N, C-alpha and C positions, 0 to 999 in steps of 0.2 A: 764796464768790463769786470771781472773780478779780479783778485789780487795773485799772482800767480804763486807757485806752491815754491818756486825757487827763491823769490823775494822773502819768502819767511825764514830763510834757514838763518838761524842764529850761530850754529855751530858746528864741527863737522862730523857729521853720524857716524857714530859708532856700532853699527848694526856689522855683525860678524858676515862674512862672506863664505863663513863655512857651509857647505850644500850638506845636509842632512836626505840619507835614503829616506825616500816615499815615491809612494805609487797612486796611482788615479784609483777612486775606490775604497784607499784606505780608511778616507774619512767618509764617515756616513752620510751621506745626499742629503744636503739643509733642504732643497727646493727639488719638489717633482714637477711634471709637468702641469700648468693650470688651465684653467677654460679662461675664455674672454673675461675681464676682471668686468664686472657691472657695480658699483657701490649701493644702488637702490635696492639689488638683489639681498645683499648681505643683511639690513635690516643694522648698521650700526649706528647705535646713538652717544652722540658727542655733546656733552654735558660743560665741559671744563675749558673756560677758554685759556688758552696759550701763549698766541700773540695778542697784543691789541695794536694796530694801526691807526692813529689819530691825527687829520690834517695835514699828513705830511706832505712839503716837499722842497725840491731840489733843484737847484740853479746851479748850472754851470756856468762859469766863466769864461768868454773865450776872446779870441783876437776882435772881434764883431759882434762883442755883447754879450750880455748873460741870454741863457738859452734853460727853457724850464725845462727840464724833463720831467718832473712830477707836480701836479698842482692841487694839493689838498685832498689826497689820495686818504681814504680813510676806510679802514675794514677789521673783522677781526678774525681769528684763525682758533679752532677747537682742535682739541685733544685727539690723536687718530682719525685726523680729517685728511683724504686725498684730494687738495685743494688745486686745480687749474689755475693758472694766467694765461690766457689766449690775447695776444694783436699782434699788429701784423709787424714788420722790422722799423724799428725807432720809436713804438708807442710807448715804453718806458718800462718794458717788462724785464728787462736784467738791471737797470736803476733802480726798480723795486725790490728786487732780491738783494740787490747790494745793500740797500736801507735794515732789511730784517735780518742781514748777517753782518752789519759794523763793520760791512767792508767798506765803503764809503758814508762821509760822512753828511747829516741831516743839515739843510737849509732853516727849515721851521716844522713844527711839529713834533710828535711823540711817536716812538717804537718801546712798547713796555711787553717784558717778557717773564711770565711766569717759569720757574725753574722747574725741573723734572728729578735732580739729582740734587744731592745737598753737598756745598763744599763749606770751607774754612770760613768764607764770610757771606756765603748766601745761605739762606735758608728755604728749604720746598715750598711752594706755592709764595715767594714772596717776592712782588712785583720788582722786575730791573728796568730803567732806563735804558736801552740801548745807547742814546746819544749822551748821555751824563758819564759812560764809564771810560776809563783812559786807555792807550793802544795795550797796553799789558794786561788790564784785565780783560779785555773784549777779547784778548789773544786767548787768556786760560777758559773764557767764556765756551768762545768758537770750539776749545777742544772738548771741552766736558759735554755739551748740551749739541752741536751741530755736526751733519756731514754736507759737505759742498760739493757737488758735482757742477763744473762750469761745463763750458761750451766746448773750450779747447780744453782738453785733458791734463796737460801740465806736466809731463812725468818728466823723472829726472834721465836723462838718457846713457847715464855711466853707470848705472846700477839694474839689476833683473826685476822681475816686475814682482816678484814675490818681496824684496826689498822695498822696493817702493812702496806696496802696500801698508809694509811696518812701519815706514817714515812716521805717521802722525802717532803712534806711540812711544817711539823716540822721543818727541818734540813735544808730549805732554808726560814723558817719565815714566812713563808705562810699559817700554820693552821689558820681556823677558825672553831670552832667543828661545827658547824650546815652545811655549806657550805662543808667544807671539808670531813664530813662524807656522804652527799649527793653523792658528785664526788663520790667517794668510791665504795659506792653501785651502782650507773650507772655502773661503772666499771666491777663490780662483774656480772651484769647484762650482760653486752657486753662476758664476757667470761662464762655465764652459769654457774655461782655460786653461784646465788643470795639467795639458800636456806642453803648455809654454810656460810653466810658471820658472824658469830658468833664463831665460830667454834675454834679453837688451828689448828694449823699445821699438830700437830700428828695425828688428827682425820680425815685427809685427804688424799688421794692416790697422789703418785710422780706426776701423771699428773694433777692432780687438783691444786698442790703445782707452779707448772711452770705457770699454766693460772694466779695464782694469782701474780706471781713475772712478768709476762707480765703487769697486770692491772697496778699493783705499776711502772712499769716505765712509764705510761701513766699519771698518775697523774699531774705531772706537765705540760701537756703541750707542751712536748718541739718539737722542728723544727726537729731533727733528731733523727731516733732512730738506736741504732746498736745491734745486736741479734746475739749470739754466739749459733747455735744450738738448736733454740727455739723450733725445733718440733723433734728433736732426740728422745726421751724418750717419746713420745705422741703414744697412738693407732692410726691408720689412720682416724678413724672420726675426732679425738679430734685433730690431728694434721690437716685437711684440715679447721675446725674452726678457727684454729690460724691464718695459712696462709693467710685465706680469712679476719680476722680483720686488719692483716698487709699491706693486698691490699685496704683494704677499708680508711687506712690510708696515702696510697698514693695518693689516688681518692683527698683526702681533703687536698692535699699539701703538708703534709710531706715526709720528705727525710728517708728509711729507708734502711739501709746493715744488710742483712742477711748472714751470712756463715751457711755451711752447708757440707755437704759430698755425699746429696743425687740427682744423677747427675738426677733423673727424673724431679727435679725443674727445671732444667736450661733454659728450654724455657717458664718458667711462669714468669721470672724477666724479667723487661726492659731491663738488661743489664746484662751478667755473666763475672767474672772475674775466669779462672783457674790457680790456683796456686800451684807449687811441689817444694820441696826443697828451700824456701823461694823466688821464683822468681816467678813473673806473667808468665808463660808459652804460654796463649792464650786469647782470648776474645770472648764471646760467644753472638752475637747480638740476638734480639730477633725475626731471622729469623728463621721458623719452620725449614728449611732444615740443617740450619747450627748448628743446637742442638747434629746431630750427630756427631760432632768430637767428639771423644774420644781415638784417640790416645795417649795424654797424660798420660790420667786416666789410660792406660792400663798398664803403668809401675809406677803405684805408690806403688805396694804391694810388699814387700820385704817378707814376713814373712812366715813362712812353718813349718810344722809339724817335719819333716827330722826322723833320726832315734831315738828322745827320748822318743816313748811310748814303743818300743822294750825296754829298758833299765828302764822302771816305775817299779816297783814292785807290779803290778797289779791284783797275784794271789791270788783267793778269796776262803777261807777257809768257807764259813757264811755255814747256815743252811737253805737249799731253802725253806724249810716248814716254814720258819717264815718270813716275809715280810722285807722288809726294810722298811720302811713307812706303818704307817697305824695310821688313824688319827679315832673318833668314836665319834660320835656328839659333832665336838666342834664348841662350841660359845664365839665367842668374844663379848663383847660391851665396849665400851670406855662412859664415863661418865665425864661432865665439867658441867659449868655454867649454860651452855643455854641449858641443857638436855642430853638426851643420845641417842649413835647410834651405833645400833649394825652391826659388819661390815661383821660378820661370824654368818651362821643360821643353826646350825646343822649340820655341813659338815662329812661325811662320807669320807674315802679313801686311799686305797690298793695300794701299788707298791711295785713289784718285786726287787730283787737284780740284777743290771746290765739293766735294765730297761732307756731310755731317754725319758723321759716324758715332753710335754711342759702344761705351765699353760697359759690359755688366757682369754682376756678379758678388758671390756673397763675400762678407766681411773676409779677409784674410785670403780669397783665389787669388789673387795677384796684379790686381788692377792697376793701382799703385805703383807698382815696381814697373810694371809697364810701363808707364807715365814718365818715370826717372830714366828709364832707357832712352824713349823719344826725345826727352830735351836734352841729355846728356848730362844730365845730375847726377845718373849713377851709373858704372861702367859695367857692360855687360861678361859674364865671364867667361862666355865665347859666344860668338856668331857675330854678325854683321846688322849695324843700326844704318840705313840708307836715306837721307832727308833732301830731296830733290835731287836724287841721284848722289850725292853725297856721304862720303860715309865718314862721317862727324866724330868717331874715337878715333879716325887716322889725324884729328886736328889735337894740337898742344892745347893746353887746359884755357889759357889766354887767348887763341886762334875759336875755341869752342865757345867762350862768352862773349865773344863778339859776334861770332853767327847766329849763337841764341838770342841776342839783343835784337839783333834785324831781322830776322824771321821767324822767331816762334814767339808767341804770346800765352803766358801759362797762368792760370788762374789755380792757385793752391786751396785746397779744402779748409786751412785756416789764413786767412789775405795776408796775412805778411807783409802793412804799412807800416812806414817807417814812422814812431811816434810822437817824433817834433816836428814831422812837417804836417800843414792841414791837408786834406784831401786833394785840390787843386795843386798843390805844390806835390804831392804823391803822383799824382798823375803827369804832370810836367818832366817830372825824372827821368823816366825811361828814353826821352824825348832827348836831353840833358846828357844821358852816359851815350848815347849811341850817336848822337850829334846828327838827328834828320830833325827836317823842316826848319827853315829859319829862325834863327830867336824870338823876332817878334811875335811868329805865328805860334809858338807852341802855348801861350797862356790860353786864347781862345778855340785854338784845338782841344786843350785842356777842360775849357767850360761845358764845350758841345756835347763830348764825351760823358760829362759827367749829368748834362742834363739829359743824356740818352736813358740814362740807367735811374734817373728820377731824384738827384742830388743836386739838384740846382739852389734849393736854399740851404743847401751842408757845405759847399763847396768850399768854405772858411775856416771850417770847423777843423778839431785835430780828431785824430780817430778814436781815445778815449771819450769824447763825447758825443758820439754818434753810437747808435748799437750793431751788434754783429752785422746783423743783415744789413745794413749799411754800409757795413767795413769791406762786405764781399762784394758789393754790388760797385764799390770803389775800384775794387780791385780787378774788377772783369773792367771798367773803363780804363784802370795802368793797362791792360796788357794788351789792348787793342790800339795804344797811343803811338807805338812804331808803326803802324799797320802792317803787320807782320802776315806772313803767306800762311801760317798754321795758326792754329790757337788749341791749346791743351788744356783741360778743363777738369780739375778734379774736385767732384762733388761741388758742385759751383752754385747749387739750388739748394743744397742739404741745410743751409741754416739762414733760408728765407720762406716768407709766409708764401702761399700758395700761389696770390696773383703777384706778387713781384714775383716769384720764378717764374711766371706765363713771361711776364715782360724778357725777363732776361734769355730765356728759350727764343721768344721773335727774335729778338735782338740775334742772336746765333743763327737764326735760320735764314734772316734776312743777310748775313755774311756770306753765308754758305751758297746763296743763289747770286752773291754779286763775285764768288771765286774763292772766298776763301775756303781752306780745308779745316774743321772742328772736329776734336777729337773729344771727346765728353765721356771720363767716368761717373757712371751714378748707379745705385740701389733703386731706383726709382722705375719702376716696369712701367708705367703710366707714360714715360718718356720715349719709348721706344719707338711708339705709333707718331713721332715728329721729326724723327730724322730719317736719311735716306738710308740707312743700315747698320745694324745691329751685332757686335761681337761680345759675344760672350765668353768667359774664363773662368775656367772652373779649377781649382787644385794646378795653377800654373801654366795651364795649357789649354788654348785655344778651340772650341767645340765647332764641330763641322755646321757650318749654317745650312746647310740642307738638312743636315739630324735637326738642328731647333726648328727649322719653317716647315718642316714636315710631320715632325711630331712634336708640339711645342708641351703636349701633358709630362711629358718627361722631368722629372727633376734636372738639375746641373749633372749631378754624378752620374745619372742613367744617361743623360745624354753624353756625357764623357764617354762612358762605357762604349755606347753604339758609335760615337766617332774612331775610339779604336779598333773596331771590329770593322768598319766599312772599308769597301777600296770601289776607287773611282774608275769610270772605264768608259770610253770613248767609242759610239757606233757611229759608223759613215751612213750616210742615206740610203735607207731600203735595207739595209741590213736586220735580218729576224733577230731578235732577242730571245721570244718565247714561241715555240710550235707548237701548235695544236694537239694534243694528243703524248707529248713528251712530259718527261719527267720537270718538277721547276725546286730548285735549289736556294734560291735568294727574294729576298724581298726588296724589290727595286725602290730606288727613290729618284726622282728627275732633278738632276742639277741646273742642267742650261737645255732647252730645244722642246721640240715633240716627239710623241710616238703616236704609233696609228694601231689600234683595235682594229683585226682585220675580220672579214665577213667572210662566209662560205663561198661568196663568188669574186674573191681574193680584191676585194676594194674596201677601202676603210671607212669602217662604220663609225667609228668616232675617235676624239683625238684626247691625248690626256699632255697636260703641260709642266710647267717649274713647279715644282713643290708637291706635286701628286705623286702616289705611289701606285704600286700595279704586284702583282705576284701571290698577296695575302690571301686570296681564295684557295689557289692551289695549297698552298702551306696549311692554313688552317684545315682543311681539308682532308690532308694526304691523297690528292688527287692528280691525274696527268692535266697539264694546261688544257682551259676548253677556249680558248680563243690564241690566233696567232697574234703577237704584238709584235710590231718591226718600227726601225728608226723613221722618224720624219722626213720633210724633201730637206731638211740641212742635218749637219751632225748633231747628234743628240747623247750628252754626259750623263750617265746615271752613278749611284751611290749604290752598292750592292751590300746588304747584311745579310751572312748567310743564316740557313735556317734555324740550328741549334740559338743562335745568337737574337734570332728574332722572337723564337718562344720566351726567350728568358725576359726578354723587354714587356712580353707580353704577361707576362706572369709579376715581373716588379712594380708595372704601372697598369692600375684598373683601369684608370681614365683612358690610355692612351689603347687599352684591347678595348674597351666601349668604344672608341672612336673608329678603329679598324675592323670592327665588326660590325657596325651599321653600314659603314662605306659597302663591307663586303654583302651585305643583306640587299642592297641598293642595287648592288652591280649584278647580283646574281639574278634578281626580278627585271632590268634590263635585258640581260641575256638571254632571259626564258622567251621574254617577249619579241626580244629578235629574231628567235629562232625559228617561233612560232609563224611570225611576219614572212620570214625565208621561205619556209614550208608552203607558205598560202598559195597556189598556182597563180 
């Protein structure tokens, strides 16, 4: 793990709190939209070595003996290179970055650096040995040469985003109120957060905090940027923006070294090193055909579910007529000196026991705020939160803490393990706190939980001596230690390699199969196919699931627009919804049940069911109804989108328009063929 910014503070910051008037757009945009970045198309020529890593060894001393995190690692880094370091959780990636940045001491070997800037002590192009520098010298060297982006962003909570970005200039003695603030605002413009400049970190999302941390790393104009999983906790759109920011910096001559577990990024670096068990096992160049060499990666996962779940007490005695989770008109508004911000806007949500629900949305959409409401961590401004039928905000703080410990397992985006306890002790802790299971059984249960997430060989390690991904896996084991009925997880796989993430999702699936209720916040759209239900949140509101399922090509703001405009209506069995020859004013989406298409002989010739739609032919052709449509043998619930709003989404979303037009063309042909058949004697 890296050195938290807060631990580096030597004196009270003197940055002025005066807010100067500034509007987005005043500063010229420093970053334009970029195409997908592929260095091998750029023709970079890198001839100057900036880092030399020579036989580096790192051994951590633990209570169970020494643990070798790096074992004889050697490679060079060229000036202007975009270097990727890829490997599974625990491979040694973060330890390697800590060696390069001088955050952690080297056990053996050398890290040599060629300065790109002159200072009082060092001349440009004179080799420096990182391991031979004092802590004070390292601090000055890092401030002059390196921008560091850690996996957890470490923003100071009591100062706003602009002031957080200016902190490195304060520490380096380069702070100039007007110039520093102007640069901080420009960097916020780059990461598309200028409208949030004067908010406190608590009032923005996790993904937005990571972007602020990246902006802060750039403020001193370092020649080298090292980044530990900078896109790991971001949605795919935001991650692409961040990756392209780094790519543009490489184009400008910066050297970027990025750790990631995402093999899909391998071909997008100018060079990629594959690390496993503390050793370099392969080097992937930028040639596309070489990026398919994934054999070492195939051996990177040890985690397994084993037979643990069969031993868990997962029998439920819940009243199934009462939802596990029920939110009613929940509003959450944050207020600070810069004004107010409403993160949740009248949210209604109902989740049954045993459901595995994914909550998805872009950074800043309100996902994490919603989880904070469910866990009792943060109070709603208005509305009700019922968990198992109990209004948790009618409880006192101490009652709510006890309720949470016994009934809800929480997996935070940044694991929050106690640093002085081993992984085993961290997992036992909730059982001790809530006094569940006989005391002599708790260690064995904790061991089985850690084995389940692939940490049987690391259970006696302190958190600092395992990777961030392994810490997250331990946090998941801890979350189910008390056998809670509800588990809420905020991006639990965001910091894990693909195979480790797959293990975690399979654990959640098995828990849901045995009656647990799982609420999983994620930005990864691929996970939605593995859950029972997906809830999409956009700008603090939940999107109508029928809109999302029926028209999946809409983007989230377009879905939210349609959600605002649709009306729900229930039709009793046999009720005529559209009569042949009459005008059609709505686009109909089926929420539940079936409708029948009626032929000339008043018999049903076809049926439509949930997530299908009708009415599009008449609306697009400005025609009267070509067929009669009636409710089926059971009540049918429909979402009705008015004609004007239907044409707006058709105009705004070419993909949705193409989808609907294709269905309409097929139906016209079917209708023509059917009428020919009916006309045959």
